[in-house]
N, C-alpha and C positions, 0 to 999 in steps of 0.2 A: 277834308284836307287831303291833298294829293300825296302819293308816296314820296316824291322828291322833297316836298315840304316837311314831311315827317322825318325823313332821313337827315335833313338839314338841322332840324330842331334837336334830334338826338345827338348829332355830331357836336353841336354847340354845347349841350349839357355835359357831354363827356370831356370837353376841354376844360371846363371850369369847376366841375364837381367830382369829388371822389366817389367811385362806384361803391354801392352797398355790396359787401362780400357775398351775401346770399342772393340778392335779386339782380344786382347790376353787373356781376362778373359772369361772362359766358362759361358754360361747362366745358366747351372745346368742341371743335368740329369733328374730332375723331372719337368722341365718347360713344360707348362706354370703354372702348379699348384703351384710349389715353384720355385723361381728363384733368381739369384744373381742380386743385384742392386748396381750401383756405385753412391754414393752421391756427388752431386756438391754443394748444398746449404742447410743450416740448418735454422730454423726459426729465429734465432738471427742475421742472416747476413743482413747488410745494403748495401752490395755490391752484385751484381749479378756475381757469379762465373760460369764459363763454361769450359768444357773440350776442350782443344786445340786439334783438331782432328788429326793434323799432328804429334805432339810431344807426345801426351798422358799426358801432364802436365795440371794441373788445373790453369786457368788464370782468371784475372779480366776482365769481359766483360764490365761492366759499373756499376756506383753507382745505387742502386735502386731508381727509380723515386719517389720523394716526400716520403710519408709514407708507400708505398707498400712493405710489407714483406711477403714472402711465409709462409703460416700457417703450413706447414708440411715439413718434409725432402723431398728433391727434387733431382732427378738425372736422370740417363739413364739406360736402360737395355742393357747389353753387347750383341754384335753380333746380333743386330736388326737394321733394316733400313726401313724408311718409303718411300716406292717407289710405284710401280704400284699396287701391291696386296693390300696394305693398302688403297691407293687412291680409288681403285675400290670398296672396301667394304664401304668406306665413301660415295661414289657416290650412291651406291645401297640403302643405308639406308636413305639418305637425299634427293635424287632426283636431286642433283646438278651434272650436266654432265661435268663440266669443272674443277673438282677437280684433283689435282696432289699431289704426295707425297712431303714432305718438304726436302727430302734427308738428314735427320738426324736420329740418333738412336731414338728409342721409349722412350718417357719421362715417368717417374713414380713418383708419390707422395706417401710417405710412412708414415703411422701413427705409432707412437711409444711413449710409456709412458716415457721411459728413455730419458734423455737429451744427445744428441750427439753434441759436442761443435764445430765441424768443419767438413768440407767436405773432399773429397779425401779418403773416406773409402768405403769398401764393406760390404754389409750385405745381409742376406737372407730374402725374403719377399713373402707374399702370396697375389696375386691379388684378389680383391673382386668386382671390377667394373672399371668404367672409365668415362672420359668426352670426347665426340666426338667434338673436337674443330677444327674449320677451320680458319686459319690465312691467310687472303686474299683469295687466291684460293687453299691453301695448306692444306692437311690433317695433323693435328698436335695433335693426340690423347694424352690424359694424363691418364695413367693407375693409378688407386687408389689401394693401397695395405696396408697390415699391416705387421709389422716386425714379422718374425717368432719367436715364443716363448715369445712374449710380454705379460706381466701379465695382462694388461688392455684390449688390443685389440685382444688377441689370439682367442677369441670366435666369433669374427666378421667374418663371412664367405660370406656375401652378402652385396651389396651396401645399402640395406634397413636397415642394422644395423647402418649405419652412421646417426647421427642426421642431420636433414634438415639444421640446422644452419651451420654445418661444411661444407656440400656440397656447400652451398651458399657462404661461405667464400672463398672456393677454386675457385668457378666460378667467384667471384668478382675479385680475384687476377689476374687470367689469362685473364679476359676481360679488365682489366685496366692497367696492368703492362707496357704496351707499349704506353699508351695514353699520349697525351700532353694536359693538362687542357686548355679548351677554344677552342680547335680545332674543336669540334663538330663532329669529324670523328672517328669511331671505326673500327680497322682493323680486330679484332677477333670476332668470334661468337661461341657459344657452342650450337650445334644442338640438343644434347640429353645427358642425363646421362644414362649409361647402366650398366648392371649387370655383374656378374662373368663370365658366359659362353661367353658373347660377348667380354669381356676382353681377355679371352683365345684365341678367334678367331683372334682378332687384333694382339696379340702377335705371334701367329702361322704365320700369314701373313707377319708380319715384319721379322720373321726368314727366310721365303721364299724370301723376297725381299733382305735380306742381302746375302743369298747364291748366288743369281743372280749377285749382285753388287760386291761381294768380294769373289772370289774363295778361297777355303781353302789352307792353307800352304802345307798340305799333297798333294793335287792335283797338286800344282805348282811344288813341288819337284819331283813328280813322272812323270811329263810331259816330253816327249822326247825332247832332245835338238837338234835343227836343225842347222847345220853349214851353 
């Protein structure tokens, strides 16, 4: 199949079908500096919503445990995947040799002054840092970003611009949102808080992992058919 034919097919599909938020939405031409994010949870949610990876619909994962509410917009970065490249970076930074990827898209927390009342929306964001989280033995980084064009947060370009109290709130949420009170066991740890350049590297590696895990539609259509 020729390249023009492939492009025509993809154009027709895009006209009549809603894009899958993980696989069908482009990350953006300026990534990792500016990227598209898909929002799953807003700070007012008392339910934990999560993208259903098979259908592309937003689903209820579970009620938030007790009073735990995410303090920022929270979602995923399209066409990213936490696999070997992300895990290897985590291992090299922490010295933990048994770390693996969590096989999910890369998570992102977004600071915004305006109130967004529900998830299942796309927005543009600028990464300024991240949390190197390990869930069990899985790398589960949380990129921290600001909404592009935001009046309050637009000038924040590095993680140092975030008040310590805000970082601590994010850390507390992710360290406790799966905990059962009284169990005495914590599954998650945050090995470090990192800056913008490291966030860029995590994003780039997650893009490499995605390309390995999910071949592009163009390459699949262009592949020869063997009878």
